[in-house]
N, C-alpha and C positions, 0 to 999 in steps of 0.2 A: 132272710129269704131275698131271692134273687129278686130286681124290678117290682118292687114290690109298693102295692098302693097301700099303705099305713104297713101294718103288718100282713097282710094278705097278699100274695106272690102273685101278676098274672101267671097265664100258661105260658107267654112268651119267655116270662123273665124265669119261669121254673126251669123252662127246655134250656134258658141261656147260664145254668146255675153253676156256680164258682167259677167262673170266666170261661164254663164250658158249657158250648149249647145243647141240647140234647134232652132226651126223655130224661134225664136222672140226672142228678145234679147237683147241687150244693155239699159241699162236705166243709163240714164245719172246723173250729178251731181253735184253743185257745190257750193257752200255757196251759200248764201244768194241774191245773184247778181241778183235779179230779175228783176232788170231793162235793163239787158242785153238783154232780150229779148223787141224785136222791138212793142208786143203787153202787157207787162206788165202791162200799163196804161188802167182804167175801161175803158177810154176812147174809146178804141180798139171794143167794142161792141157797137150796135146800139139796141132801142127796135124793137122788132117783133110786134108792133099794127099794122102797116098799113104802106106802102109807100114802099119807095126804102129799101134795105137790105146793109147793108154796115160792113165789119170787117176785120180788118188788122192783118194779121196773122204774125209768127214768123220767117218769113223770109221778114218780112217789105213789102209784098205784100198784098195789099188792094183790095177786092172781092165786085164789085157790082153789085146786082143785081137789077132790078125792084122789085120784092116784095121776101118777107121771102121764102128761099128755104124750097122745100115740100118734092122734090126727090135727097135725099140725098142719094151718097154711101160714104160710110167709111171703114177703117179699123175695123178688128173685133172687138180691144179692143176699139175703141174709140165710137164704135155704142153701145158697152156697155154701156159705159160711161154717153153717151146720154139719153139711154134709163130709165136709174135710174133719169134721171130727167125731162121725159115723152114726150123725140121726138124719135119717131120711123122714123129707115134711111131705106131704101128700097132696098138696096145691101149692100153686106160687101163681104172683102175678107180677109186673114190671117186664121190661124186656127179657125174654127169655128166648126167643127164638127170629133169627133174621130174615129176613124179606125171603131167601133163597132154603130158608126150614132147618141153616144148620144154628148152634147152641148160640147165643149172642155172650158177647167179651162177659156179661153180667151174671151170666148163670154158671162158671166156672167149668168145674169137674161134674158138675150133677147128672144123674143121668136120666132125659127130657122124657123118656118111655115112661117111666116111673112115677112121673107127678102131671096134675092135672092142670092145665093152665088158664087161668080166670082172666086172664087180661093179660095181653102183650104190651098194651101202648099207654100213655096220659089217658088217664077217664076212661078207665075202658078195664069193667070187675064183674063179672056174671056172678049172681044175688044168687041165684037158680044153682048152679053148680057147685057153690061155697056151701049151701043149704045141704048139698047130695054126700057132701061128703062129712056133714057129721063132725064137724072142727069141734075139737076141745079147746084150739086156744090159735090164736090170730098173730103174729110178729112181723115187724116193722122198726123200718128206720124213724127217726125224726129231726126231720133241719131246720127244725126254728122251738122257741123254749115257751110256745102255745101248746103241748104237746101234740099236735096235728101226725097221725100218722102217713107215710109215705106212699103215695100212690093209693091209697085209699080215698074213692072219689069223694067232693063234697056230697055228692045230691044224697046218695045212697050209703055214707059212711052208718046213718042210724041205722038202716036195716041190716045192715054187716055187724054194728056193734051187738043187735039184739042174738045174734045167731051163736056168736062166741067171746067169750072175753079175750082182750087184746094186750099185747105186752108192747110195750115204746122204749125201744134203746136208740140214747140221743149223739146224733153226729152234731153235732149242732156249739159252737165255743166251747170248744174242748181240742186237746192235740189227738192223733192217730191211737195214740198208747191207750187211752180210756179206753173208746168203743171196743178196740179191741180184747181188753180185758172184762168187759160187760158182757162181750160175746163169749167169751170162753167161760164164764158164771154159768151162763145161761147152760150153755151146754153141759156143764157139768151137770147141772139140776133137772137135764133131761137124759141123763144117764148116760155122757158120752166117758170113756175112760181118759182122761189127759193124763195120765201114769203112762201108756202106752207108747214106744219109743218116737209113733209118726210127730203125736203130739209134742209131744217135749222136746224131740229135736227141730222141729218147727221155730220151736221158739225160742233154742238156744241160734237159730241160724239169722233170725229176725234179730235177735240181740248182737249178733256178730253184723250184722248189714247196716246199724246203725252206727257201729263203732268206725265201722269202715267210712261210712258215709259222712262222720264227723270230721274225720281226717282229713277225709281231700276235699271240704269242704274249707278247712281250716290252712291246707295248704294251697287252694286256688281261691283268695276272699276277692280278689278284685272281676273274677267272673262272674257275669249277671245272666240271671237264668229269667226269663219271662215265661209263664204261665197261659196257654192260650187255646182259643178253641176257634175252630170256625162253619162258618153259614153260605152260600152262595151270597149273600148279601155283606155282609158285617164279620168283621175279625173282634174277638172279646178278649181282652186283659185281665186276666185276675189277680185280684191284691191276697196277699196269704193269711188276712185278719181271719177270714170267716170259714177255710178249710181245713181239717182237717189233717189233709196229709200235707198241704202248703206250712200251714200252720208248726208243723212237728220236724218238716225238713230243715223249714226256717230255725228252729230250738236247737237241730244241732249246727247250724251256722252258715247253711244255704245262703246264698246273698239274691234276696229276689227283685226283679225289677215290680216298684208298687205305684199304682195310677194313685194322683191325691182322691181324696174321700170326695171332695166334689165333681170329680169325674165320675166318679161311683152312684153317684146321686138316683141316678134312672136305671142304674142297677142293683138298687136295692142296697149298696153298700158294698155288692160281690165284685163287680165290675165291670170294665170302662168300655164300651161298643165302642168301634173304631170303622170308619169305611174305609175299602181295601187301597183307598188314593194316599191315607193317614199310618197305615200299616207300619209306616218304618218311623213314626211318634215316640217310641221308645228303645233304645241302645238294647242290644241283648247279643248277648256269646253263645247260650246257650239258651233253646227255644222247648217247650213240655207241651204237648200238643194232645188235647184231647181223645182217648180211645176208643167212645163210645158210638157204637153204628150209629147215632141217629145224628152227629156232626159229619161237618166234613173230613176227610181225612186228607195228612199232607201229598199223596200223593194226586190227588183230585184236583189240590187246587193249580189254577190255569193263572190267575193274575201274577201280571210281570212286576209289582210291586213286592209280591211276596218274593217271587222268586230273586230278587235284587238283594236282597236282606242277608246280611254279612254272615249270620247263623246258618241262613239256609246253604246257601253256597260254600259254607265250610263243612257241611253235611253233619250240622250241630244240633240236630231236630231229633228231636225222643217221646217216646209217648207219656202219656202222663191217664191215668186211670182217676177221675174227678170223683168217683164213686168205689172205693176199693171195697171189694169182698172182704171181710171181717175175719179173717181168720189168719194165723198168723203165717201159716204157708203162702196164703195169697199174697201177702204184705211184703215178702222179703224179697221179690225181684222188684218191686217198686223201688225201695232201697238203694239193691246192687247197681239198679239201672243210670240210677240218677249217680251213685257211684261213680259209675264206671265214666260217663258222659262227665263230670269234672273233670276225673284224673285225665283224661285224655283230649281236655277241651284246653283249644288255643283260646288266646285274646281277638276276637277282632271286630269287639263296636268301640 
């Protein structure tokens, strides 16, 4: 995790996770070692037709219930992914609404009028509202190998755990395709019809987008891509070795700027933080910028050093989602946008 003290990230570090500043975070990645997750086996999920429900999560924990859960509370991004598969959650926690009341980017297509928001920012979780929902299960992602449930506050996690069993989907030390498959399995266990055209078409589009990105990267091997995130004070450059999206893109052949491990030490191995005066430390032809509402967006950056960067001057800045919504439908644009950027990119660094 970012900016970690030992294995326990600070709040500031979590906000800056994955080279991205913001309340959302770390995406992890690492090779094709899907089997590393205790639940990569499709037997981890069961049919939601009738009878008892069981699901073995990525902590190796098996949740057993008398029936398929219907009162589901989930991290916002998980709720959005399940929604894409036709599963409606009752409550969410995590970035859900922006300050002007609109849906946060992490809320996807969810109908927010149909969910109870238990917390909208880091360390906010209304335990009383959670209890009132009579939850069958709580589902979140995990950005470390210790089983820490994302956005479940440390101070109240024990109270929350007593009210409902939990399921954790790992987005740590694996490529994007692994948690995508796990969310697919989870949705199936909850009753999603994954033979429906919407689901199967999304999966085919994802595979096609991956093929396109691989071809674009192969055609432009000299194009350097930098994953960044901005705050008023600092610019963060993410390494690809811990982010599920970047590690997957790298496996497809994308050539990333990689800060040395020594430079990422303060960021817990996730990122290097630079002053705006030093934002030109790395040469890049394309810059991918954190699209979360908690990060400073490119249009709002006024630093002269930023505006002088070759990629910025060339208009080769695109959005990055450091916390992808883990449905195939929502991940297709992530691949397509990067593929298009590579196809159009000029060598400017």
